[in-house]
PAKENU-316561 format. One record per residue (C-alpha): chain; z, y, x; residue in one letter. Coordinates in pm, 1 decimal. Each point is the difference from the previous one (the first is absolute). Last residue first. Layout:
N
<'A'; <Z; Y; X>; 'A'>;
...
end
This chain:
372
<'A'; <259.8; 2977.3; 5182.1>; 'R'>;
<'A'; <-284.6; 153.3; -198.2>; 'R'>;
<'A'; <-149.4; 138.0; 321.8>; 'G'>;
<'A'; <-7.7; -349.6; 160.4>; 'K'>;
<'A'; <-191.0; -135.2; -298.3>; 'S'>;
<'A'; <-248.4; 284.2; 20.0>; 'E'>;
<'A'; <-44.1; -51.4; 375.3>; 'R'>;
<'A'; <-58.4; -375.6; -52.7>; 'A'>;
<'A'; <-252.8; 69.5; -272.9>; 'N'>;
<'A'; <-182.6; 239.4; 233.5>; 'Q'>;
<'A'; <-0.8; -259.2; 279.3>; 'Q'>;
<'A'; <-135.0; -264.0; -236.9>; 'E'>;
<'A'; <-272.1; 234.2; -122.9>; 'T'>;
<'A'; <-98.4; 89.3; 354.7>; 'E'>;
<'A'; <-23.6; -367.8; 93.5>; 'D'>;
<'A'; <-225.6; -55.6; -300.6>; 'T'>;
<'A'; <64.0; -103.6; -360.6>; 'V'>;
<'A'; <-303.3; 76.3; -213.4>; 'L'>;
<'A'; <83.3; 229.1; -286.3>; 'D'>;
<'A'; <26.8; -105.9; -362.5>; 'S'>;
<'A'; <-140.0; 52.8; -348.6>; 'F'>;
<'A'; <68.1; -263.7; -263.9>; 'I'>;
<'A'; <-224.8; -39.8; -305.0>; 'M'>;
<'A'; <117.3; -151.9; -331.0>; 'K'>;
<'A'; <-232.1; -133.3; -267.6>; 'G'>;
<'A'; <-342.5; 70.3; -151.5>; 'A'>;
<'A'; <136.9; 259.6; -241.3>; 'S'>;
<'A'; <168.9; 170.3; 293.9>; 'T'>;
<'A'; <355.3; 3.6; 143.3>; 'Q'>;
<'A'; <23.7; 180.4; 336.4>; 'L'>;
<'A'; <240.2; -82.3; 282.8>; 'A'>;
<'A'; <116.8; 210.6; 291.3>; 'S'>;
<'A'; <68.9; 2.4; 377.2>; 'T'>;
<'A'; <40.7; -371.0; 77.4>; 'V'>;
<'A'; <18.0; -75.9; 373.7>; 'V'>;
<'A'; <-260.0; -238.0; 144.4>; 'A'>;
<'A'; <-5.2; -300.0; 230.9>; 'P'>;
<'A'; <-337.4; -149.6; 96.4>; 'V'>;
<'A'; <-182.2; -328.9; -52.0>; 'M'>;
<'A'; <-356.4; 26.8; 126.1>; 'Q'>;
<'A'; <-334.5; -54.6; -174.6>; 'G'>;
<'A'; <-78.7; 371.9; -6.8>; 'V'>;
<'A'; <223.8; 177.5; 256.7>; 'H'>;
<'A'; <-235.9; 291.4; 76.1>; 'R'>;
<'A'; <40.7; 136.8; -352.0>; 'A'>;
<'A'; <378.9; 10.0; 36.1>; 'A'>;
<'A'; <58.3; 376.0; 32.0>; 'K'>;
<'A'; <159.4; 20.1; -347.2>; 'E'>;
<'A'; <74.4; -324.5; -182.9>; 'V'>;
<'A'; <-100.2; -34.5; -366.8>; 'V'>;
<'A'; <168.2; -298.6; -164.1>; 'V'>;
<'A'; <-149.6; -155.8; -316.2>; 'M'>;
<'A'; <228.9; -228.9; -199.3>; 'T'>;
<'A'; <-158.7; -341.7; -48.9>; 'G'>;
<'A'; <323.0; -199.4; -36.7>; 'D'>;
<'A'; <-17.1; -123.1; 361.5>; 'D'>;
<'A'; <-37.9; 355.6; 127.2>; 'L'>;
<'A'; <-338.6; 156.4; 67.8>; 'Y'>;
<'A'; <-127.4; 205.7; 291.7>; 'A'>;
<'A'; <-222.2; 306.2; 37.4>; 'V'>;
<'A'; <-42.7; 203.3; 318.0>; 'G'>;
<'A'; <-40.1; 377.1; 17.3>; 'Q'>;
<'A'; <-149.6; 179.5; 301.4>; 'G'>;
<'A'; <-247.4; 203.9; -200.1>; 'P'>;
<'A'; <70.0; -5.8; -376.2>; 'E'>;
<'A'; <-150.8; -265.2; -221.8>; 'K'>;
<'A'; <189.9; -283.5; 167.9>; 'G'>;
<'A'; <-112.3; -248.5; 262.5>; 'E'>;
<'A'; <29.8; -371.3; -63.0>; 'K'>;
<'A'; <232.0; -300.9; 11.5>; 'V'>;
<'A'; <304.1; 141.0; 182.3>; 'I'>;
<'A'; <268.0; -268.6; 2.4>; 'T'>;
<'A'; <345.8; 116.8; -106.2>; 'V'>;
<'A'; <354.0; 22.4; 139.5>; 'V'>;
<'A'; <239.8; 221.2; -193.5>; 'I'>;
<'A'; <254.1; 264.5; 103.7>; 'E'>;
<'A'; <204.9; 188.8; -255.2>; 'E'>;
<'A'; <14.5; 379.3; 40.6>; 'G'>;
<'A'; <-117.4; 80.6; -351.6>; 'P'>;
<'A'; <115.5; -271.2; -242.8>; 'L'>;
<'A'; <-188.3; -323.1; -66.3>; 'Y'>;
<'A'; <50.3; -165.4; -338.6>; 'V'>;
<'A'; <-95.4; -365.7; -29.0>; 'P'>;
<'A'; <-247.0; -98.9; -271.8>; 'R'>;
<'A'; <161.8; -175.2; -295.4>; 'M'>;
<'A'; <-58.6; 287.7; -243.5>; 'A'>;
<'A'; <-369.4; 1.8; 81.0>; 'G'>;
<'A'; <-28.0; -374.7; -57.7>; 'A'>;
<'A'; <175.7; 36.6; -334.5>; 'L'>;
<'A'; <-234.4; 282.4; -96.9>; 'E'>;
<'A'; <-294.2; -222.9; 88.5>; 'N'>;
<'A'; <150.3; -285.3; -202.1>; 'V'>;
<'A'; <8.2; 213.2; -314.3>; 'N'>;
<'A'; <246.6; -121.9; -261.9>; 'L'>;
<'A'; <-97.6; 180.2; -320.3>; 'V'>;
<'A'; <202.5; 47.4; -318.1>; 'R'>;
<'A'; <-222.1; 65.4; -301.2>; 'V'>;
<'A'; <4.6; 343.2; -163.9>; 'G'>;
<'A'; <-361.6; -15.0; -112.0>; 'H'>;
<'A'; <-109.1; 283.5; 233.9>; 'L'>;
<'A'; <206.1; -153.5; 281.5>; 'Q'>;
<'A'; <-177.3; -332.3; -45.7>; 'A'>;
<'A'; <-343.7; 163.4; 13.1>; 'I'>;
<'A'; <94.3; 186.3; 321.5>; 'E'>;
<'A'; <127.8; -312.5; 178.3>; 'N'>;
<'A'; <-301.8; -199.1; -114.7>; 'V'>;
<'A'; <-223.1; 268.4; 150.6>; 'S'>;
<'A'; <193.1; 4.8; 331.1>; 'Y'>;
<'A'; <-20.9; -376.8; 45.9>; 'D'>;
<'A'; <284.1; -168.6; 189.1>; 'N'>;
<'A'; <136.5; -173.2; -306.2>; 'T'>;
<'A'; <302.4; -154.5; -170.4>; 'V'>;
<'A'; <20.1; 94.7; -368.4>; 'V'>;
<'A'; <334.7; -24.7; -180.0>; 'S'>;
<'A'; <48.0; -186.9; -328.8>; 'A'>;
<'A'; <100.2; 128.6; -345.0>; 'G'>;
<'A'; <-239.3; -236.9; -177.9>; 'L'>;
<'A'; <-210.4; 264.4; -174.5>; 'E'>;
<'A'; <7.3; 237.4; 297.2>; 'L'>;
<'A'; <-94.2; -281.2; 239.5>; 'A'>;
<'A'; <-291.6; -91.7; -228.1>; 'L'>;
<'A'; <-111.2; 363.2; -12.6>; 'K'>;
<'A'; <10.0; 24.3; 380.1>; 'V'>;
<'A'; <-195.4; -323.7; 51.6>; 'L'>;
<'A'; <-257.5; 84.3; -266.8>; 'R'>;
<'A'; <-61.6; 337.8; 167.0>; 'V'>;
<'A'; <-45.2; -163.1; 341.6>; 'D'>;
<'A'; <-232.3; -269.1; -140.5>; 'V'>;
<'A'; <-226.8; 254.7; -169.9>; 'D'>;
<'A'; <-20.6; -30.2; -376.1>; 'E'>;
<'A'; <-221.2; -247.0; -187.1>; 'T'>;
<'A'; <280.0; -256.2; -39.4>; 'P'>;
<'A'; <206.5; 248.6; -208.8>; 'Q'>;
<'A'; <365.4; -103.1; -32.0>; 'D'>;
<'A'; <177.6; 148.2; -305.0>; 'S'>;
<'A'; <47.1; -345.6; -153.2>; 'P'>;
<'A'; <230.6; -100.4; 287.8>; 'P'>;
<'A'; <-129.5; -228.7; 276.3>; 'Y'>;
<'A'; <131.2; -352.7; 43.4>; 'N'>;
<'A'; <-188.3; -75.5; 322.4>; 'D'>;
<'A'; <266.8; 50.1; 269.3>; 'F'>;
<'A'; <-28.4; -207.7; 317.7>; 'V'>;
<'A'; <354.5; -49.3; 127.6>; 'R'>;
<'A'; <152.5; 23.8; 347.8>; 'V'>;
<'A'; <373.6; -69.0; 34.1>; 'D'>;
<'A'; <97.6; 72.5; 361.9>; 'V'>;
<'A'; <302.5; -157.0; 173.4>; 'T'>;
<'A'; <-178.4; -322.2; 96.9>; 'P'>;
<'A'; <-302.7; 173.3; 159.0>; 'I'>;
<'A'; <-294.5; -238.3; -58.8>; 'K'>;
<'A'; <-129.5; 198.4; -297.3>; 'K'>;
<'A'; <-21.4; 315.5; 212.1>; 'L'>;
<'A'; <-201.4; -176.8; 268.3>; 'R'>;
<'A'; <-244.3; -127.1; -264.6>; 'N'>;
<'A'; <-36.9; 356.6; -128.0>; 'L'>;
<'A'; <-69.1; 121.8; 354.9>; 'V'>;
<'A'; <-269.4; -266.7; 40.1>; 'E'>;
<'A'; <-167.9; 120.1; -320.9>; 'L'>;
<'A'; <1.8; 356.8; 133.6>; 'G'>;
<'A'; <-147.5; -109.8; 332.6>; 'R'>;
<'A'; <-276.0; -178.9; -189.5>; 'R'>;
<'A'; <-82.3; 322.8; -181.8>; 'G'>;
<'A'; <-2.4; 205.1; 318.6>; 'R'>;
<'A'; <-227.7; -251.2; 177.5>; 'A'>;
<'A'; <-242.2; 2.7; -293.8>; 'R'>;
<'A'; <-2.4; 379.5; -4.2>; 'K'>;
<'A'; <-89.7; 9.6; 370.0>; 'L'>;
<'A'; <-270.4; -266.7; -32.6>; 'G'>;
<'A'; <-176.5; 155.6; -296.9>; 'D'>;
<'A'; <-126.4; -276.4; -229.6>; 'P'>;
<'A'; <323.2; 32.7; -200.6>; 'S'>;
<'A'; <180.9; -323.4; -92.3>; 'D'>;
<'A'; <336.4; 114.8; 142.5>; 'A'>;
<'A'; <-43.6; 336.1; -176.0>; 'I'>;
<'A'; <-57.8; -176.6; -331.9>; 'Q'>;
<'A'; <301.1; -224.6; 58.3>; 'H'>;
<'A'; <217.4; 303.8; 75.3>; 'L'>;
<'A'; <-123.1; 169.9; -317.8>; 'E'>;
<'A'; <94.3; -311.7; -196.5>; 'R'>;
<'A'; <350.8; 11.6; 146.9>; 'L'>;
<'A'; <32.3; 366.3; -98.5>; 'V'>;
<'A'; <-122.6; -85.2; -353.1>; 'F'>;
<'A'; <265.0; -271.8; -25.1>; 'G'>;
<'A'; <280.5; 241.0; 77.1>; 'P'>;
<'A'; <210.5; -88.3; 307.5>; 'V'>;
<'A'; <372.0; 35.8; -70.2>; 'L'>;
<'A'; <270.5; -26.8; 268.0>; 'I'>;
<'A'; <342.1; -70.7; -154.4>; 'V'>;
<'A'; <298.8; 183.6; 144.6>; 'G'>;
<'A'; <94.8; 99.9; 352.2>; 'E'>;
<'A'; <-195.7; 174.1; 275.1>; 'L'>;
<'A'; <207.0; 38.6; 318.4>; 'F'>;
<'A'; <33.8; -376.6; 45.3>; 'G'>;
<'A'; <-167.4; -15.9; 342.0>; 'T'>;
<'A'; <-266.1; -240.0; -131.6>; 'S'>;
<'A'; <-88.1; 250.1; -273.7>; 'C'>;
<'A'; <-82.6; 273.9; 253.3>; 'I'>;
<'A'; <-208.7; -237.8; 212.6>; 'D'>;
<'A'; <-197.2; -115.4; -305.5>; 'A'>;
<'A'; <-51.4; 359.9; -116.3>; 'I'>;
<'A'; <-153.8; 85.8; 336.9>; 'R'>;
<'A'; <-317.5; -190.2; -90.7>; 'G'>;
<'A'; <-227.3; 297.3; -74.4>; 'D'>;
<'A'; <-211.4; -220.7; -230.1>; 'I'>;
<'A'; <295.8; -38.7; -235.4>; 'I'>;
<'A'; <83.3; 371.8; 16.5>; 'I'>;
<'A'; <-360.9; 87.9; -81.0>; 'N'>;
<'A'; <-27.7; -224.8; -307.1>; 'T'>;
<'A'; <308.4; 130.3; -179.1>; 'D'>;
<'A'; <340.1; -164.4; -8.3>; 'L'>;
<'A'; <250.0; 23.1; -288.0>; 'M'>;
<'A'; <373.9; -4.5; 74.8>; 'K'>;
<'A'; <260.0; -122.3; -249.9>; 'A'>;
<'A'; <336.4; 177.5; 9.1>; 'R'>;
<'A'; <104.0; -155.2; -334.5>; 'A'>;
<'A'; <-162.6; -321.4; -110.7>; 'P'>;
<'A'; <-346.5; -6.3; -161.1>; 'V'>;
<'A'; <-60.9; -262.4; -270.3>; 'Q'>;
<'A'; <328.2; 44.7; -185.8>; 'E'>;
<'A'; <-14.1; 379.1; 28.9>; 'E'>;
<'A'; <-356.1; 0.8; -131.1>; 'A'>;
<'A'; <98.6; -204.5; -304.0>; 'I'>;
<'A'; <306.2; 213.8; -81.0>; 'P'>;
<'A'; <-195.6; 203.4; -259.6>; 'T'>;
<'A'; <-73.6; 361.3; 71.1>; 'R'>;
<'A'; <101.4; 256.3; -259.2>; 'M'>;
<'A'; <-288.4; 173.2; -179.7>; 'S'>;
<'A'; <71.1; -180.0; -328.6>; 'L'>;
<'A'; <344.6; 163.3; -23.2>; 'S'>;
<'A'; <-161.6; 339.3; -62.3>; 'P'>;
<'A'; <-125.3; -99.6; -350.6>; 'F'>;
<'A'; <-166.2; 307.7; -156.2>; 'V'>;
<'A'; <-102.0; 156.9; 333.0>; 'Y'>;
<'A'; <-86.8; -344.8; 134.8>; 'V'>;
<'A'; <-239.2; -50.6; -291.9>; 'I'>;
<'A'; <-161.2; 338.0; 72.8>; 'Q'>;
<'A'; <-50.7; -98.5; 362.6>; 'E'>;
<'A'; <-143.5; -335.6; -104.7>; 'K'>;
<'A'; <-274.9; 161.5; -211.6>; 'A'>;
<'A'; <-290.6; -146.0; 199.2>; 'S'>;
<'A'; <145.8; -347.9; -53.9>; 'V'>;
<'A'; <19.8; 59.3; -374.8>; 'A'>;
<'A'; <-360.9; 121.6; -25.3>; 'F'>;
<'A'; <-138.5; -288.8; 203.5>; 'G'>;
<'A'; <200.7; -251.8; -200.6>; 'V'>;
<'A'; <-123.9; 153.5; -325.0>; 'G'>;
<'A'; <-362.8; 3.9; 111.9>; 'L'>;
<'A'; <15.3; -367.9; 92.8>; 'I'>;
<'A'; <180.8; -82.6; -327.1>; 'V'>;
<'A'; <-252.4; 206.3; -200.2>; 'C'>;
<'A'; <-295.5; -188.9; 148.1>; 'V'>;
<'A'; <155.7; -342.3; -61.0>; 'V'>;
<'A'; <101.9; 91.5; -356.1>; 'S'>;
<'A'; <-345.6; 140.6; -80.9>; 'A'>;
<'A'; <-163.0; -324.2; 114.4>; 'F'>;
<'A'; <240.5; -207.7; -211.7>; 'I'>;
<'A'; <-49.6; 227.6; -300.3>; 'R'>;
<'A'; <-380.1; -22.1; 32.4>; 'I'>;
<'A'; <14.2; -378.5; 32.4>; 'P'>;
<'A'; <216.2; -19.8; -317.1>; 'L'>;
<'A'; <-203.3; 244.2; -212.3>; 'G'>;
<'A'; <-333.2; -176.6; 37.0>; 'F'>;
<'A'; <-11.7; -112.4; -361.8>; 'N'>;
<'A'; <186.0; 309.7; -126.2>; 'V'>;
<'A'; <353.0; -44.1; -138.1>; 'E'>;
<'A'; <177.4; 169.2; 293.2>; 'A'>;
<'A'; <-245.7; 290.7; 4.0>; 'I'>;
<'A'; <244.1; 259.7; -139.7>; 'P'>;
<'A'; <280.7; -115.9; 236.5>; 'A'>;
<'A'; <-203.4; 70.1; 315.6>; 'T'>;
<'A'; <172.4; 327.3; 97.4>; 'A'>;
<'A'; <346.9; -121.8; -93.2>; 'L'>;
<'A'; <-35.1; -323.0; 194.7>; 'L'>;
<'A'; <-144.4; 172.7; 308.0>; 'A'>;
<'A'; <259.9; 281.5; 3.7>; 'V'>;
<'A'; <289.7; -243.4; -33.6>; 'V'>;
<'A'; <-139.1; -234.5; 264.6>; 'L'>;
<'A'; <-56.8; 282.6; 251.6>; 'G'>;
<'A'; <348.7; 146.6; -48.8>; 'L'>;
<'A'; <164.6; -339.3; 44.1>; 'L'>;
<'A'; <-197.7; -74.4; 317.1>; 'V'>;
<'A'; <57.2; 349.2; 144.2>; 'G'>;
<'A'; <373.2; -13.2; -67.0>; 'I'>;
<'A'; <18.4; -335.5; 179.0>; 'S'>;
<'A'; <-199.9; 134.8; 295.8>; 'A'>;
<'A'; <227.0; 305.6; 31.7>; 'A'>;
<'A'; <313.1; -216.2; -16.7>; 'V'>;
<'A'; <-129.4; -232.3; 270.4>; 'K'>;
<'A'; <-108.5; 292.6; 218.1>; 'D'>;
<'A'; <344.1; 162.5; -30.0>; 'L'>;
<'A'; <176.9; -326.3; 79.1>; 'L'>;
<'A'; <-182.3; -17.7; 331.3>; 'S'>;
<'A'; <-239.0; -284.2; 73.3>; 'V'>;
<'A'; <116.2; -229.6; 283.1>; 'S'>;
<'A'; <134.7; -261.6; -241.2>; 'E'>;
<'A'; <-326.7; 10.7; -197.4>; 'L'>;
<'A'; <-173.3; -173.9; 289.4>; 'R'>;
<'A'; <222.0; -304.5; -48.6>; 'N'>;
<'A'; <-83.6; -1.1; -372.6>; 'I'>;
<'A'; <-373.1; 1.9; 76.5>; 'F'>;
<'A'; <36.2; -289.5; 245.2>; 'S'>;
<'A'; <198.0; -198.1; -258.2>; 'V'>;
<'A'; <-264.4; 70.2; -267.5>; 'L'>;
<'A'; <-285.6; -103.7; 230.2>; 'A'>;
<'A'; <180.1; -321.0; 88.9>; 'R'>;
<'A'; <54.5; -71.9; -370.9>; 'F'>;
<'A'; <-365.6; 70.7; -83.4>; 'A'>;
<'A'; <-132.9; -244.3; 261.2>; 'Y'>;
<'A'; <218.4; -288.1; -117.8>; 'L'>;
<'A'; <-49.7; 90.9; -366.1>; 'S'>;
<'A'; <-379.8; -10.9; 36.7>; 'F'>;
<'A'; <15.7; -355.3; 129.1>; 'L'>;
<'A'; <221.1; -111.4; -290.3>; 'F'>;
<'A'; <-207.6; 183.0; -263.0>; 'G'>;
<'A'; <-319.9; -156.2; 132.2>; 'I'>;
<'A'; <164.0; -343.5; -6.2>; 'L'>;
<'A'; <131.2; 52.9; -355.2>; 'G'>;
<'A'; <-341.5; 109.9; -126.9>; 'G'>;
<'A'; <-169.9; -295.5; 170.4>; 'V'>;
<'A'; <256.7; -241.8; -143.6>; 'A'>;
<'A'; <-28.7; 141.7; -352.7>; 'L'>;
<'A'; <-380.0; -9.1; 18.4>; 'L'>;
<'A'; <11.5; -362.0; 120.4>; 'G'>;
<'A'; <244.3; -98.9; -276.1>; 'I'>;
<'A'; <-237.1; 147.5; -259.3>; 'Q'>;
<'A'; <-301.3; -178.0; 147.3>; 'F'>;
<'A'; <190.4; -330.4; 5.5>; 'S'>;
<'A'; <107.2; 46.8; -362.9>; 'M'>;
<'A'; <-356.8; 79.9; -105.6>; 'E'>;
<'A'; <-125.7; -308.8; 185.4>; 'Q'>;
<'A'; <264.3; -220.5; -157.8>; 'F'>;
<'A'; <-82.3; 130.4; -348.7>; 'Q'>;
<'A'; <-364.3; -83.9; 52.6>; 'S'>;
<'A'; <-255.0; 270.0; 58.6>; 'L'>;
<'A'; <-271.4; 65.0; -258.4>; 'N'>;
<'A'; <-139.1; 299.6; 192.2>; 'L'>;
<'A'; <-7.3; 217.5; -312.7>; 'G'>;
<'A'; <379.7; -17.5; -30.0>; 'I'>;
<'A'; <36.6; 126.4; 358.6>; 'L'>;
<'A'; <-141.6; 338.3; -95.8>; 'R'>;
<'A'; <276.9; 60.9; -253.3>; 'P'>;
<'A'; <260.8; -101.8; 265.3>; 'E'>;
<'A'; <-109.7; 255.2; 264.8>; 'L'>;
<'A'; <232.4; 280.6; -113.6>; 'A'>;
<'A'; <287.2; -243.3; -56.1>; 'N'>;
<'A'; <-57.5; -146.1; 347.8>; 'F'>;
<'A'; <11.2; 346.5; 158.3>; 'T'>;
<'A'; <322.2; 77.9; -186.6>; 'L'>;
<'A'; <155.0; -318.2; 140.2>; 'K'>;
<'A'; <-110.5; 86.9; 355.3>; 'G'>;
<'A'; <145.6; 349.3; -41.9>; 'V'>;
<'A'; <325.7; -159.8; -112.9>; 'I'>;
<'A'; <3.4; -223.7; 309.8>; 'V'>;
<'A'; <-55.9; 302.6; 223.0>; 'G'>;
<'A'; <283.9; 186.8; -174.5>; 'V'>;
<'A'; <222.8; -299.8; 65.6>; 'L'>;
<'A'; <-92.8; 15.0; 369.6>; 'T'>;
<'A'; <89.1; 371.2; 2.2>; 'V'>;
<'A'; <342.4; -69.9; -152.4>; 'A'>;
<'A'; <77.8; -297.0; 224.4>; 'A'>;
<'A'; <-99.7; 189.3; 313.0>; 'V'>;
<'A'; <212.2; 302.2; -98.2>; 'F'>;
<'A'; <305.9; -210.0; -85.8>; 'L'>;
<'A'; <-24.1; -200.7; 321.9>; 'S'>;
<'A'; <-45.2; 313.3; 211.8>; 'W'>;
<'A'; <289.2; 176.9; -173.7>; 'L'>;
<'A'; <223.3; -296.5; 75.0>; 'G'>;
<'A'; <-115.8; -12.4; 360.7>; 'R'>;
<'A'; <73.0; 372.0; 40.7>; 'L'>;
<'A'; <346.2; -38.4; -151.5>; 'L'>;
<'A'; <79.4; -286.6; 237.9>; 'I'>;
<'A'; <-119.6; 211.9; 296.4>; 'M'>;
end
């Protein structure tokens, strides 16, 4: 902070002095015209002091704005990779050399200076563009430039988790974090938060409700004492704002070495293609479902008839579908059933069972007696 204040004072003083000098040069340029006005020496002195004061004031005000702009530019440079900085520097030097050499023959012409300045600006822009496009060749010559700087590691701790829009709206992430099963820093990219705000402001009632639910889930996450939720806006230079949100999320996680937490199939596939670790809540829910072995007895409520004649359909608390044979007439009733088999499908697990009747109980009793 002391160094920054010292640089600020030096910069302001220098620019203010330049403003005073410009005011002096302006007075010298206007002095021949003042002689014809027959001004007194006091009036000339007052006019000169006024020009100096105006020039110094303009320089002072300009220095305040320029210093803030310079500090902001330097802060942004911290997130630029070393390779991009080197490529830009090479491009600037190459452009200046080409411009000065190409315009050397017209240096003594009347309009030579403006032409050389214009040529220098154009060649610098072209040189930077050429050097940036040749980064791969620069890395081939200097391999050490492709190494990542420790900036990302300082900003993003190890085992950080990055949330996408769907998992926030889903809401289960708050319950998972409250149990302590998900450790590490929780990152919410700024573009994901903006997408949530856009959904919450949608004219469609369903989308608006989903967006507001997502914002409520984020507030719940922030209130959990053991969870560190951060909004991440310091994107790397490789970030493309025009890309789809899901693609930006996966690329950002890849750049920062974070994991992606989602329940979206497309995000899961994109992350796997980029080699990013994915924590899918749907897979977690599937792994946490209880396992029922053939012969186990369960009690379910028949909610509707099945596709086949005589079948009844029930659901467990976790949403697992249970098909009960000969239970179509028991719709709306709670009945016991014996598990016969289980089938894993893309939509989830299905359990097939038989309705427990007096005959079934007698048969089970006979089988148990035979085993003895």
